[in-house]
C-alpha positions in Angstrom: 16.2 24.3 36.8 13.8 25.1 33.7 16.5 25.8 31.2 18.1 22.2 32.3 14.4 20.6 32.0 14.0 22.3 28.5 17.7 21.3 28.0 17.1 17.1 28.3 13.2 17.2 27.3 14.9 18.5 24.1 17.5 16.4 24.5 14.8 13.7 24.8 12.8 14.4 21.5 15.4 14.5 19.2 16.8 11.2 20.4 12.8 9.6 19.8 12.9 11.6 16.6 15.8 10.1 15.0 15.2 6.6 15.7 15.0 4.6 12.7 12.0 1.7 11.8 13.1 -1.8 11.6 13.8 -3.0 8.4 11.1 -5.0 7.1 11.8 -9.0 6.1 8.7 -9.9 5.5 4.8 -8.3 4.1 2.3 -10.4 3.1 0.3 -9.9 0.1 -3.4 -10.1 1.4 -5.7 -10.0 -1.9 -4.4 -9.9 -5.6 -7.4 -8.1 -7.4 -6.8 -8.5 -11.7 -8.9 -6.5 -13.7 -8.3 -4.4 -17.9 -7.9 -0.8 -17.0 -8.3 1.9 -19.1 -6.0 5.2 -19.5 -9.3 7.8 -18.7 -9.8 5.8 -15.1 -6.4 6.7 -14.2 -6.5 10.9 -15.1 -7.3 13.1 -13.0 -8.8 17.2 -13.2 -5.0 18.2 -12.2 -3.3 16.9 -15.1 -5.3 18.3 -17.2 -3.9 21.6 -15.8 -0.4 20.3 -15.7 -0.3 17.7 -18.7 1.3 15.6 -16.2 0.2 12.4 -14.7 -1.0 13.0 -11.5 -1.0 9.6 -8.8 -2.0 11.4 -6.2 -0.8 8.3 -2.7 -1.3 6.1 -5.4 2.0 3.5 -6.6 1.5 2.3 -10.0 4.4 0.7 -12.1 3.8 0.3 -15.4 5.5 -2.3 -18.7 5.7 0.8 -21.1 5.6 4.0 -18.8 3.8 5.7 -22.0 0.4 3.7 -22.0 -1.3 3.4 -19.4 -4.4 1.4 -21.0 -3.6 -2.3 -19.6 -4.0 -4.8 -17.5 -3.8 -4.1 -13.7 -2.3 -6.3 -10.7 -3.6 -4.8 -7.5 -1.6 -6.1 -5.1 -2.8 -5.4 -2.0 -0.1 -5.7 1.4 -1.0 -6.3 5.2 0.9 -3.1 5.6 2.1 0.2 4.1 3.3 0.5 0.9 5.8 3.5 2.1 7.8 1.0 5.0 8.9 -1.8 2.4 12.8 -1.2 2.1 14.5 0.7 -0.2 14.7 -0.4 -3.4 12.5 -2.8 -3.6 11.2 -4.4 -6.8 8.6 -7.0 -8.2 8.6 -9.9 -10.2 5.8 -10.5 -12.0 5.0 -14.3 -14.0 2.2 -13.8 -15.9 0.5 -16.8 -18.7 -1.5 -15.0 -20.9 -3.5 -16.1 -23.7 -1.3 -15.5 -26.3 1.2 -17.3 -25.5 2.0 -20.7 -23.8 5.4 -19.1 -22.1 5.1 -17.2 -19.1 5.7 -13.3 -19.7 8.0 -12.1 -16.6 9.0 -8.9 -15.7 10.2 -6.8 -13.0 8.2 -3.7 -11.8 11.1 -1.8 -9.7 9.2 0.6 -7.1 9.7 4.2 -7.1 12.4 5.9 -4.4 8.7 7.9 -2.7 5.8 5.9 -1.5 3.3 7.0 -0.3 1.0 5.5 3.0 -0.7 3.4 0.9 -1.1 -0.5 1.2 -2.1 -1.3 -2.5 0.3 -1.8 -5.9 -1.0 -1.1 -9.7 1.2 -4.1 -11.3 0.4 -2.8 -15.3 0.8 -5.2 -18.3 0.1 -2.4 -20.5 1.6 -1.4 -24.7 2.4 -3.9 -26.5 2.7 -6.5 -23.3 -0.6 -6.2 -23.0 -2.4 -5.5 -26.7 -6.0 -7.4 -26.0 -8.2 -5.5 -24.0 -11.1 -8.8 -23.9 -7.7 -10.9 -22.9 -7.7 -12.3 -19.1 -4.0 -14.0 -17.9 -4.7 -17.8 -17.7 -2.3 -17.4 -14.2 0.3 -15.6 -12.8 2.7 -15.0 -9.2 4.1 -12.2 -7.9 7.1 -12.0 -6.0 8.4 -9.1 -4.1 11.6 -9.2 -3.0 14.3 -6.5 -1.2 17.2 -4.9 -3.2 19.3 -8.1 -2.0 16.9 -9.8 -4.1 15.3 -12.2 -0.3 11.7 -12.6 -1.1 9.8 -10.2 1.2 6.0 -12.2 0.3 4.9 -14.0 -3.0 1.4 -14.7 -4.1 -0.4 -16.9 -7.3 -3.3 -18.0 -9.0 -5.0 -21.0 -8.0 -4.0 -22.2 -12.2 -0.3 -21.5 -11.2 0.1 -24.3 -9.2 -1.3 -26.8 -12.2 
């Protein structure tokens, strides 16, 4: 009898562990915090030892992967970033003081995502050469791998 109960309990545990999470069909961007961030702000102690950037539990995507200093938009979501479907990407449209045309960038999220609700999107290198400039307007759209919109958020001035 004990063996039968043990087998049934094991099967129950295995079946519960193998159930998939439902795929997100929408997410809400609660807030976007834009600001210029210097490269030194991303340095951690481990990087001095290994020479490799340690992101910790942050999701950071940049227009120029080799440059860290730049203008960042921190997207704060209502859920965990790791719950986004595989292949999720973010389209960013930004009006800078340098040009009358909007800069358009696509940011693909990494395949391994930490348990966090923030995404750092950085305009780095040649995409934001003027440290003292601030964007005039912006819009960010989060899409799944099929191009379906999961969320969108824009600045107040985008409407005009």
